[in-house]
N, C-alpha and C positions, 0 to 999 in steps of 0.2 A: 632343382634342389633348393631348400630354404637357405637364405643368406646366413641365418643363425640357427643351426640345427638344435632342436630339442629332442634328444634321444633317450631311449630306455633299453637296457638289456633284459630281454624276456626269455632267455634261453631255457629256463626251467618251467615255462608256462604250462605246457601240456602235462608234465609230471605233477605239478602242483594241482592242477584240476583233477587228475586221476586220483590224487590223494585227498581230495575233498575241499580244497581251498575255495573260499567264497569271498567276494569283494563288495564293499558297500560305499555309497556316496550319499551323504545326508540321510543315512538310515535305510536307503533303498538298495537292494542287491542289483548289481549291474555286471555285465560281461567286462572282463578286464580290458579288452581292447576298446570298448566303448568309453570306459573311464579314461584311457589314454587319449582318445580322440577329444573328449570333452575338456581335457586339461592341456590341449595344445601340443601334444607330442606329435612329431612328424616322421620319426625314423626309429625303427626297432633294430637292435643289434642281436645277432644270433651267432653263437659259437658253433664250430664244426670240429669234432674229433674224428680221427681216422676209424678206430674200431673200439669203442668203449665197452668192451666186455672181455671176460677172461677166455682162455682157450677152451674152457669147458662150457662157456656160454653164460656165465654169471654177469649180470649187469653191473657197471661201475657206478651208476647213480648220477646225482647232480644234473638231471635232465636227460642223461643218456643220449647226448647230442651227436649221434652218427648222421650220415647223409639222409637216411629215411626220416628221422625225427626232425631234423632241421628243415627239410622240405615240407613236412607236415605243418610245422609252425608257420613257415613262410606262406604256404597256401592259405592257411587260416587268417593270416594278417591281410592278405589280399592287396588291393591297390590303394587303400586308404593311407598307407605308410610306405616310406622307403625302407629298405633293408640294408644294414651294414653286415656283410658276411665276414665272419672272423675265423680264419684258418689258424688252428693251433699247431698243426703238424706233430701231433702226439695222440695217443689213445685216450688221454685224460688231461688234467690241468697242465698247462704250460705257463710258467712265470719265472721270475729271476732265480728262484730257488730250485727249479726243476724244469728241464727241457728234455724229456725222456723220448727216445726214439719209439715210434710205433712198433709193436711186436713184429709185424711183417717186415720191418726194415732193420731189425736189431743187429743183423750181421753185415749190413751194407757199409762199404767204404765211401769215400767222398764222391767219387764219380757216380756211383749207384744212388747215393742220396740225392745228388743234384737232379738226376733223371727222375727219381721217385717224386720229388717235390713238384717238378714240372708236370708229370703225368697225373698225379693225384689232384693237383690244382685244376688242370685243364678238364679232366673228366668230371670232377665234382661240380665245378662252376657250370659246365655245360648242362649237367643234369639239373641243377638248381634252376637255371634260366629256362630250360625246356619244360620244367614243371610249372612255369608261369610266375615264379617268385620275383618280386619287384626289387631286384638288387640295384641299389643306387651308389654303393661304395663297397670296397673290399679291403680288408685288413690282412696283410701278408705276414703272418706270424703274430704271436701274442706276448707282449711284455718282453721284448727282445734285448733288454739291458745287458744280459749275460750271454747273449747268443741264442742258438736253437740247435736241436738235434745233436746233443752232446754225445761223445766228446769232440767229434769232428768240427762242429760249429760253435764250440765254446770260446768265450772271451779268453785271451785277447787275439784269437785267430780271425782277424777281420777279413782276410782274404777269403776264407771259407764261408764266413757269415755272409759276405756280400754275394758269393756265388749261389748260396742256397736261397737267400731272399730274392735275388735276381731271377732265379729259375721260376719262382712263384709269380713274380711280376711279369715275366715274359709270357707265361701261360695265360695270365689274366688279359694281357693286351691282345693276345691272339684270339681269345674267345670273344671279347667285346671291348675294344680299345677305348671306348668313350667312358667306361666306368672309372671314376677316380679311385686311386689307390693310396693306402695309408701304411706307414711304418710306425709301430707303436712300442714305446718304452714305458717303464714304470717310474715311480719316484719323481713326480712332476716338479718338485721343488729343488732338484739337484742339478744345477746348471753345469757343473763340471762333467757329470755323466753325459748330458745331452751334447755338449760341445765335443767331448772326446769321441762319442759314438758316431755322430754324423760327420765330424771332420774326417774320420777314417772311412766311413761307408761311402760318402758321396763321390770321391774320386774313383772308387772301385766298382760301385754297383749301378744297377739300372735306376732310371729316374722314377719319381713318385710324386704324389700331389699333396698329401697331408702328413704332418707329424702328429701322431697321437700320443697323449700323455695319460698316465694314471695319476690320480691325486686322491689319497686318503689322508685326512688331516692327522689321524692318530698314528700314521706311519711316516708321512712324507713332509713334515714340517708345517709351518703356519702359512696362511694365505699370502703373506707378503713374499715368501720365498717362491711360491708358485707364480705370482705376478712377475717377479724379477726374472725368473727363468724364461717365461713365455715372451716377455718383452725383448729379451736378449736374442733368443733363437728366431723370433719372427723377423728381426732385422738381419741377423747373421745368415739365415738360410733362405729367406724369402718364400717359405712355404706357409700354407694355411695351417692353423693349429686347432685341434679339437681335444678337449679333455675326454678321452675315450672311456675312462672309468672314474667315477666319483661317487662317494656316498658320505653320509654323516649320520651318526646315531641320534635317536630322539629319546632314548631311555636307557637306564642301566638296570632296569628290572629284569629278573630272570623270566624265562618262558618255559620252564620244565613242565608245567601242567598242560601246555599245548602239545609238546612233543611226545609226552607219555613214554619217555625212555628212562632207564636207570642212569644215575649220575655217571657211571663208568662208561656209558655209551654216548655221552653228550659232549659237544664241543664247548658250548657255554661262554662264548666271547662276551656276551652282554654284561657279565658280572666281573670282568677283569679290569680293575682300576688303573693298571699301568697303561691301558690303551687311551686314556683320556688326559694324560699329563701333557701340558704344553699346547693344547689346542685352543683356537681362538674363541670358541663358543661352547657353552655347556651342553651335555648330551640330554637335552630336554626337548619337548615338542616345540617350544618357542626358540630354543637354541638352534634346532635343525632348520627352522624357517629363516632365522636371522642369518645363519651360515649360508643358506641357499641364495639369499638376496645378495649378500656380499660377494659370494663366488661368481654368480652370473654377471654382476657388474664388472668384476675384474676380467673375466674372459672376454666380455664384449668390448672392453676398452684396450685390448692388447694393441701394441704398436703396429702401425701400417695397416690397420683394419684387418689383421690376420686372425683374430680370435673368432672362430667359426662355429662354435657350439660345444655341446657336451652330450654324454650318455651316462645316466645314473645307472649304477651297476645293480642289477637284480632287485628293483624296487618292489617287486611283488612276492619276494621269497619269504612269506610269512611262515610261522612255525606250525606245521601240520604233521601228524604221524606219517612216516614213510618217505619224507623228502629231506635228505641230508646231503652234505657236501661230498660224501664218499660212502663206499660199502666195503665190507671185508675184502672183496675181490680187488677193488681199486687200491686199497691200502697195500696189498701185496704187490701190485704192479709198481706203485710208487716207492715201496720200501718205507712206508710211513706207519708209525705206531698208532695213529688215530687219536681220539675216537672219531665217530662218523656223523654226529648229529648236525643240526642246522647251526651254522656259525654266523649267520647274517641277519637274523630277524629284527634286531634292534637298529639296523641300518636302512630298513625299508621305508617306503613312502606310504605305507599302510601300517596301522597298529596291529597288535597280535591277533585281534579279531577281524582284521581285514577292512577296517575303516580308513578312508582317505585322510591323510594328515595335512596340516596347513601348509607345509612346504610345497605340496603339489599346487596349491593355489598361487604361491609365489612364482612357480614355473609358468603356470598358465598366463599370469598377468604380465610377465616380463617382456619388454620390448627393447631390442637393441637400438640405441639412439643413432 
């Protein structure tokens, strides 16, 4: 594994290709994975949902990352990249605002949930590895700041949280003990959150190898707060740190003409000015590149040499008709009012037409001193 991971989350890759996405470098069309290789990416992050479709079979969208789809992407990736396998333990998005039990587990109590996490993790990981996917790291849960599998595993019930996470960790260790494991929280600039969470978890839960952080400057504070938190927890816990999700916008221009959706069906984050207040760099092409350089230097210089890399979140999710963050079926599952369109296109490392942006060159040329 690389000393400093340069990673990308490409969980929607096959969906985007099915919807017609194309990518270009210097005006020449290239396969998305070839571009990743050309720009120094060494690891691809792939999410895994339990059952991302309704009981009547309607797809939830956003990559439809069930076991079959995740294996298909992993096999396409091949051996040129490592893979970070990301267990959500939900049928769709799991984050601090929602950690919804899978439909098959909705009536489970604590003991049943603990066993279900163990079984699902063991069976899924075994299938992924037997398919030949090059798993080099595993993430047990996604953005666990407020716990997982609510209500049993919701904050502040740290005892249950530790039991559930530990069930996943034990399963991973039994399948292939040498694969390093990550526990991942959001809000990478919030030191109080990280201290409180890991101070409670570590005495109760199974050991792990990496602390993962999400850091989005428009939600999580300035880069100085990220640096301060990472430097503190590196010394406090002695774990390697990876910013498991990061992005930065390069434009505030709308992309409605690319999505070809009525306004009522569009998410439209690109045009929301409240998302850019207080960030260190402007949302321009140069601002994204400057942010990326500053960010990489900060991660690489974390105390005790613990800063071990990053994953840019969905850098290839350009706006194409048919690929959005949700569908009507998944909105019903989440009890979310929507709408369903692409909410991420202005955070990508490609412009709306699929051309490589300069921030990608910053990533390629970066070397940890």
